[in-house]
C-alpha positions in Angstrom: 19.3 19.0 -6.6 16.8 21.9 -6.5 13.1 21.4 -6.5 13.0 22.9 -10.0 15.5 20.3 -11.2 13.5 17.4 -9.5 10.3 18.6 -11.2 11.9 18.8 -14.5 13.6 15.3 -14.2 10.4 13.6 -13.0 8.7 11.7 -15.8 6.6 8.5 -15.9 9.2 5.8 -16.2 7.9 2.7 -18.0 11.1 0.6 -18.1 13.1 0.0 -14.9 16.4 -1.8 -14.2 16.4 -5.0 -12.2 18.1 -3.4 -9.3 16.7 -3.6 -5.7 15.8 -0.5 -3.6 16.8 -0.7 0.0 13.9 -0.8 2.5 15.6 1.9 4.5 15.5 4.2 1.5 11.8 3.5 0.8 10.9 4.1 4.4 12.9 7.4 4.4 11.0 8.6 1.3 7.6 7.7 2.7 8.4 9.4 6.0 9.8 12.6 4.5 6.8 12.8 2.2 4.5 13.0 5.2 5.3 16.8 5.3 3.1 17.1 2.2 0.1 19.5 2.5 -2.9 18.1 4.2 -6.1 20.0 4.9 -6.8 20.1 8.6 -3.8 17.9 9.0 -6.0 14.8 8.4 -3.1 13.0 6.7 -5.5 10.7 4.9 -3.0 8.6 3.1 -2.2 5.0 3.8 0.6 3.4 1.9 1.5 -0.3 1.3 5.0 -0.9 -0.1 5.6 -4.3 -1.7 8.8 -5.9 -2.9 10.2 -9.4 -3.4 7.8 -12.3 -3.0 4.7 -10.3 -1.9 5.0 -8.2 -5.0 5.6 -11.2 -7.3 2.5 -12.9 -5.9 0.4 -9.8 -6.5 1.6 -9.5 -10.0 0.9 -13.1 -10.8 -2.6 -12.8 -9.3 -3.3 -9.6 -11.1 -2.2 -11.1 -14.4 -4.6 -14.0 -13.9 -7.5 -11.8 -12.9 -7.0 -9.5 -15.9 -6.8 -12.5 -18.2 -10.1 -13.7 -16.8 -11.8 -10.4 -17.6 -10.7 -8.2 -14.7 -12.7 -6.6 -11.9 -15.2 -3.7 -11.6 -12.9 -0.6 -11.2 -12.9 1.3 -8.0 -13.7 4.5 -9.9 -13.5 6.0 -13.4 -10.0 7.2 -14.0 -11.3 9.4 -16.8 -14.8 10.8 -17.3 -16.9 8.9 -19.9 -16.9 10.5 -23.4 -13.9 12.7 -22.6 -14.1 16.0 -24.4 -11.6 18.4 -25.8 -9.0 19.7 -25.0 -8.6 16.7 -22.6 -9.5 14.1 -25.2 -6.9 15.4 -27.7 -4.2 15.7 -25.0 -4.8 12.1 -23.9 -4.8 10.9 -27.5 -1.5 12.7 -28.3 0.1 11.3 -25.2 -0.7 7.8 -26.3 0.5 8.3 -29.8 3.8 9.8 -28.6 4.3 7.0 -26.1 3.7 4.2 -28.6 5.9 5.9 -31.2 8.9 5.6 -28.9 8.6 1.8 -29.1 7.4 1.6 -32.8 3.9 0.3 -32.1 1.5 1.8 -34.7 -2.2 2.4 -34.0 -3.3 -0.6 -36.0 -1.1 -2.9 -33.9 -3.8 -3.5 -31.3 -2.1 -6.6 -29.9 1.1 -4.7 -29.4 -0.6 -1.9 -27.6 -2.5 -4.2 -25.3 0.8 -6.0 -24.5 2.4 -2.7 -23.5 -0.7 -1.8 -21.4 -0.3 -5.1 -19.6 3.2 -4.0 -18.5 1.4 -2.0 -15.9 0.8 -5.3 -14.1 4.6 -5.9 -14.0 5.1 -2.3 -12.8 7.3 -1.9 -15.8 10.0 -4.0 -14.1 10.2 -1.9 -11.0 11.3 -3.7 -7.9 9.0 -1.8 -5.6 5.2 -1.3 -5.8 3.6 1.4 -3.7 -0.2 1.4 -3.2 -2.0 4.4 -1.9 -5.3 4.1 -0.1 -7.7 6.1 2.0 -10.8 5.8 4.1 -13.9 5.4 1.9 -15.8 8.0 3.9 -13.4 10.8 3.0 -14.1 13.0 0.1 -12.5 14.8 -2.9 -10.5 17.2 -0.7 -8.8 14.2 0.9 -8.2 12.6 -2.5 -6.4 15.8 -3.3 -4.3 15.4 -0.2 -3.3 11.9 -1.3 -2.3 13.2 -4.7 -0.1 15.8 -3.1 1.5 13.1 -0.9 2.2 11.0 -4.0 3.7 14.0 -5.9 6.0 14.6 -2.9 7.0 10.9 -2.9 7.9 11.2 -6.6 10.0 14.3 -6.1 11.8 12.9 -3.1 12.5 9.7 -5.1 14.1 11.8 -7.9 16.3 13.6 -5.4 17.6 10.2 -4.3 18.3 9.0 -7.8 15.2 6.9 -8.1 12.2 7.2 -10.5 8.5 6.4 -10.5 5.4 5.9 -12.5 2.1 6.7 -10.9 -0.4 4.0 -11.9 -4.1 4.6 -11.6 -4.3 1.5 -13.7 -4.4 -0.5 -10.4 -7.9 1.0 -9.7 -9.0 -1.7 -12.2 -7.9 -4.4 -9.7 -9.2 -3.1 -6.3 -10.1 -6.5 -4.9 -6.9 -8.1 -5.9 -4.8 -5.4 -4.3 -7.0 -5.3 -1.2 -6.5 -9.0 -0.7 -2.7 -8.7 -1.2 -2.3 -6.0 1.4 -5.1 -7.0 3.8 -6.8 -3.6 3.1 -9.6 -2.9 5.6 -13.1 -2.9 4.1 -13.6 0.7 5.0 -10.6 1.8 2.9 -10.3 2.0 -0.9 -7.4 1.8 -3.3 -6.6 5.1 -5.0 -3.5 4.4 -7.0 -0.4 2.3 -7.4 3.1 3.5 -8.2 6.2 1.8 -9.6 9.4 2.8 -7.8 13.0 1.9 -8.9 15.9 2.9 -11.1 15.2 3.9 -14.7 16.6 2.0 -17.6 18.4 4.8 -19.4 18.8 2.8 -22.5 15.1 1.9 -23.1 13.5 4.1 -25.8 10.2 4.4 -24.0 11.9 6.5 -21.3 12.7 9.1 -23.9 9.1 10.3 -23.9 8.5 13.8 -22.5 4.8 14.5 -22.6 3.8 17.9 -24.1 2.8 20.7 -21.7 0.7 23.8 -22.4 2.2 27.2 -22.2 1.3 29.1 -19.0 -0.7 31.6 -21.1 -3.1 28.7 -22.1 -4.1 27.8 -18.5 -3.3 30.8 -16.2 -4.5 34.4 -16.0 -2.5 37.0 -14.1 -4.4 40.1 -12.9 -3.4 43.1 -10.9 0.4 42.7 -11.4 
């Protein structure tokens, strides 16, 4: 598989098969991804991989916490009062997603139930949780993001799929307790890892992308 093919195949999978992923394969991906770019070679990422009983316990606790009102989020995933074109893109993504599973806008209960599937990692057998030292800044957040992207592409190369989940930033204390996260570290994102359910309609979604002319300028060519 070429890098181009991996980039094209990678999408956010929201329905996984109940098929385990070998720990050796997870370790292999995490190790290979460590070649991701890192400013000054700080390698700021710290990763916790959960499966089996530890993951089941986290999901149960997370469901209970969210049912009781949730926690203060670690950070705002989106800026408040999101503006265009970002607001429209996010809105369209949501509409396209719910259309795949026939949940109309006025079905608030259905949409909330689908949102809650984040807690279940959409049925994935492995949950990855990416953290970094709180004293680090935006450049190191960028490094963690590049590490995550590398994990996702390496997963695709090996026949696996993923869904990056900043949703877990809503449950920082719950995740921290589950993985014994040091106080000086913060949760950045979760990620579901497993084998996609090819038959589930929600996995037919391919989010829209702008043409290169809309976001890039080429000068001096």
